[in-house]
N, C-alpha and C positions, 0 to 999 in steps of 0.2 A: 504419239500422244493425241494428235488430232483425230485419228481413227478411233481411239478409245473414247474420246469425248463424243464423237458422232454416234457410236454404239450406245453409249450411256443415254444420250438424248433420245435416240430411237426407242430404247427400252422404256424410258420414262413416258414418252408420247404414247406408246402402245398401252402401257398400264393405265394412263389417263383416259385413253379412248375406250378401253374396256370398262373402266369405271363409269364413263358417261352412259354406256349402253346398259349398265347393270344397276342403275339407280332407281329404276321404276319397274314394278311388275305390271302385268296387263290384266289383272283380275278386277272385275267390277265389284265395288262394295255392295253388301246385301241391301235389299229393299224391304220396306215395311210389308208385312204379310197382309194379303187381301182378306184372309179369313183367320179365325182362331185356329190354333194347332193343338192337337191332343196327342201326347206320347203315351202309348198303351203298353201294359203288361211288362213294365221295366223294373229293374232293381234300382231304386232311387237312393243314392248316397247323399242324404240331406245335410249332413254335418251337424245341424242343430237339433234334429229329431231322430237321429240314428239312421239305420238302413231299413228301407221299406221294400219288401219283395212283392213283385207282381202288382205294382201300383200304376196309376195313371197320373199324368201331369198336364194341365191345360195352360197354354200360352195365349194371352189376349192383350192387345195393345202394348206389346213389348214387355209385359210383366207376367209373372207367374200368377195366374188367376185362381187356380185350385189344385190341390193334391188330394187324391182319394183312391180307395181300392177300385172303385168304378166311377167313372165320370160320364154322366148322360149328356149328350150333345144333340144338336139338330143337324140337318144335312149340310149346312154351310160351314163345315169344319174339315180341315185337312187332318187326316189321321196318319200317324207313324207307328207302325207295329214294331215295338222294341223288345219283343219276346226274347228272353235270354241275354239281352244287352244291359249295360250299366249306364246310368245317368248321373253325372256329377255337376256341381257348380263349376264354372270356368276357373281355371287356375290363374293365380296372380303372381307375376314375377317381380320381386322387389330388387331395388338397387341395380337397375338395368340400363345399359347404353344402347339397347336395340332401337334402331331408327336414328341414332346419333352417330353411329359408325357403320359404314358399308364395307369398305375394303381397308383393313387396318394398315396395309402396306402403302396405301395411296393417301397422302396427306389431305388432298382436296375432298376426300369423303369422310374425314374424321372431324366431328364437331361436338365432342363430348366434354371439352374443357376450355376454360378461359385463361388468358394470360394474367399472371399475378396470383398471389396466395391469399388475398382477401377480396373476394368478389361475391358477397352475399346477394347482390342485386340480380345476379344471373339466373334466368329461368330456363331450365333444360327443355321444356316443351316447345319453346320458340324454334329450336333447331330440329325438332322431331320430323323425320321424313316418313310420312304415312305410306309412301309408295315404295319403301325399301323392299328390295328383292328378298331380303331375309325374313320379313314378317310372315309371309305365307308358310314358310317351312317351320317357323316357330309355332304358329297357331294350330297347324295340323297335328301337333302333339298334345293339344288340349289347353293351351295357354290363350286366354282371351284378353287379359289386361296386364299391363306392366306399370311399374313406377319408373318413369324416365328420370334418371338421376345423373347429375354432373360428376365428373371425376377430376382428379388433380390433387394438389396438396394445399393444406390450410382450410380456410373457410370458403368453400367452393361453390355455393349457390343452392338453389331451390329445386326440389323435385315435384313432379306432377303425376297424376294417374291418367293413363292413356288406354283406350281400347284399341284393338288391333284390326280394325276394319273401317278406317276413315278415308275420305277423299284427300284430306289435308290435316295439318295439326289442329286447326280449329275444330274440325269435325271429330277428330279422335280424342280431343280433350274431355276428360270426365270431371276432373277436379284439379285446379291449379294450385301451386304452392302449398302442398300438403306437408312439407317439411324442409328444414334447412340442413345442409350437410357439412360436416367438419371432419377432416382427416386429423386424428390425434397425433401430436408429435411423438417421435420415437423415444423409447425409454431404455432400449437394450443396447448391447454392444455387438457390432457386427465383426465376426472373426473370419470372414471369408477372405480368400487370397487376394481378391481385387480391392479390398478396402485399404486405402492408403493412410487413413488417419489412425493415430494411436488410440488406445482405449481412453486415455485421459482426455484427448481432444474430442472424442465422440461424446463422452459424458458432458464436457463443457458445452458442446453444440446442442445436446439434448436439453440441458438446463436453460440455455439461451432461448431455444424455441418455445419451451414451456412458459418462460417469463414473458416473452413477447406476446404469446397468446393471452396470458393473464392480463397484461397491460391493455391489450386491444379490447378485451371484454369489459374492463373497467371503463374504458373510453366510451364504449357503446352504452353501457349502463348509465353513465352520466348524461349522454346524449338523449337517451330515452326519457330520463327524468326531466331533463330540461324541456323537451318537446311537450311532455305532459303538463308541465306547469306554465309553459309560455308558448302559445300557438304561433307566435311570430319568430320563434327560434329558427335560425337559418337551417335549411334542409340539406342533409348529407345523404345522397342517394344510397350509398352503401349501408350506412347505419340505419336509415329509414327502413330498409328491407329487414332489419333485425328486430324491429319493434314487435312484430307478432310473436317472435321467439321469447323476448323478455316479458311479454304480456301473457305468455303461456297459451297463446292461441294456436300455435303450431309447435311440433316437437323439433328438437335438435337431434338429427341422426349423427351419432358419433361413430366414426369408423375406427375401431380399436380392437386389437387382438391379444396383446400381452396383458397379464394380470395387473401389472403396474399401471398400464394405460387405463384399464377398466376402473381401478381404484381412484386414479386421478380424476377421471371423468365424473365419477359419482361425487367426489368432493367438490368438483367444479359446479355440478348441478346444484348442490346444497348452498354453495356460496352465492350463486347468482340467481337462485330460485327459478330453475329452468325445468322443462319437461324434456328428458332425453330418452333416446332409443339407441342401444349400442348395436352396431352392425359388424359382422365378422366374428368376433368373440371366440377366437381359437382356444383361448384358455378358459372356456366356460366351465369346465370341470373344476379347475383350480379355484375359480372365482365364484363357484356356485352359491356358497353361503353369502358372500357379498352381494350377489345379484338378487338372491331371494330375500334377504333381510331388508334390502333397500327397494324392493319391488320395482326392479328395472326391467322394462321390456327389452327383449333381445331378438336379433335376426342372425341366425347361425348360417354361415356360408362356406363351411369347410367339409362338406359331406365326403368329398374324395381327396381330402388333404393328406399330404405326407407328414410324417413326424417333424415337428419344428425344432426339436432338440435331440441331441445324440443319445440321451438317456431315457427317451420316451418310447412307449410301446408302439409298434408299427401301426396298430389299429386305433390309436387314441382318437383320431378325428372321426372315424367310423362309429365309435361307441358313444360319442358325446350326446347325440339326440336321445338315445335310450336312457342315458344317465339323467338327462334333463327331465324326461317324462317320469322316471322313477322317483325323482326328487320334487315332483309337482312344480316344475318351473316351466311356464308356458314359453313357447318360442315359435317364431316363423322361420321357414327354411328359404334360402335364396341361393342362386348361382349368379354371382356378380359378373357383369360383362355384357356382350352383345349377342352374337349368334349362339354361343354356348348355352344360352338360357333354354334352348330347345330341349335340352336334356333334363329339365326340371322334374318331369314326372318320374324319370328313372332314378334321379337322386332321391326322390321320395321312396321309391321301391327299395333303394339301397338301405335307407334307414329302417325300413320294415324288416329287411333280412338281418339287420343287426339288433332287432328286439323292440323296435317302436311299434305300438299298436296301430292297426290300420286307421282307426278313428283319429288318433292324434296326428298321424302322418298326413292324412287328408286335410285336417284342420290347419296344419302348418303352412299350406300353400293356398288356402282359401279364406277361411274366416279370420285367422290370426293376422294375415297381411291386411285384410280389409279393416280390421280394428285399428291396426297401427297407422293406417292411412286415413282413418276417420270416415270410411265409406261403408262400414258394416251395416248401415241401415238400408242400403240398396243392393249390396252384393255380398258374396262370400259364402252363401248357403242357399239351399233350395227351400224357400219359404214363400208363402202366399204374400203377394204385394211387392216382393223384391223384383229387380230387373231379371229378365229371362236370359241370363248368361249361362248357357247350358252346353255341356259336352256329352255326346253319346258314344260309347265305345263297345265294340263287340266282345271285348275281353277286359281284364283288369287294366285300367289306365296306367297303373304303375308297374306293370310287368312287361319286359321287353318281348316276351314270346307271344303274349295274347293281346297286347295293346293294339287296337285299331280303331281310330276315331272315324265314325261313319257320318255323324252330323255335328254341327256346331251352330249355336245361336248366340248372337251378341245383341242385347237389348231387344230380343225377339226377332231379329233379322237373321235369316239363314245365311251362313258363310260359305263361300266357295272354298273347298278344301284342296283344290289343286295347287301345285307349287312347282318350282323349278326341279326339285329332286325327283318328283314323280314323272315329270315330262322327260327328263333325261333317262330315267329308268325304263320308261316305255319306249323311248327311242332306241336305246342300245339293247333292249330285249329282242328287237327285230333284226339285229345285225346278223 
């Protein structure tokens, strides 16, 4: 027994030691350009103005200064010949724990959730690790920004927009507290073999959870009204964080997948006069009329999902984005989690292979996320005056075979595209 304990301790110590050496990459963040930069002869996927073939784009003072078929410049300009290459706005990863989780098996490197089920005062960006070893591997696939979001159950806290090239979280922070996150209580019955509760007990627990959530929001509503009418009202840190939600200054991101959850969330929105965005939305096809009639913004995160029910088609999750487009329902696409967000461009390509137009697919990870986060005035498309968050690829950014990011700019700063994956590839290529 003592030997077993010693081995366990050694394994734990080794894992912790590895995590300590894996918490920081050695890449230096980009610097402000000394001269304007002009990207020439490229195919520009602007999102807002369609696709412009053989066009030039000028970057100046961190912003897009001009887009034209030919841009005349003086000698003090850096030129990038992008002939045959594609230029995109930087991709935005929604509902991500990148920078909050380093090694999921090592508790000391996980900081994506808080203790308790009602923690609206929690701000995810405070825990964001800008030195995460995972960040360079993610951004080398074309992702320049994420929504750093908390996880857990209940009312779990606030998310913020972060760019992926900062010295620290303050440097990486673009916009704080862009939304509040809520995991909706379960509405279904779990029939899995490991579920020990009876169906009746599960229904009872589901009702209790919903009633508790309803009572909590009534308390918050009363608090917000009291604070509005009486400035000397005692401050509750938790409910104070909810005031922007009840004043409709920021949205409530409701994580819900089942049709019944979606219906309940919409009723909740109407009762408490909230702005909501539904995340997950596995049952988007079933709830399409409900979503469309109530004009509810959605973030779909099941591009590679398996069937949730035994009587569903095997490709129901794959076909949902095309269904949404065909029914004129706007959506943003997401891969919830940490490192797996690196596959976001290929998830987009997957939706294209199942019938989504290239324009809608690109919009789902650029302008639509920017709108939901309230930052579409500065990012999400290639437009004059917006931040120069730009990705250049030799091939189609959303195609596994031709995808190859050659340049990336975040707020006009060129980003080092090296990463641990590339270093290991180069190392073992010489073996």
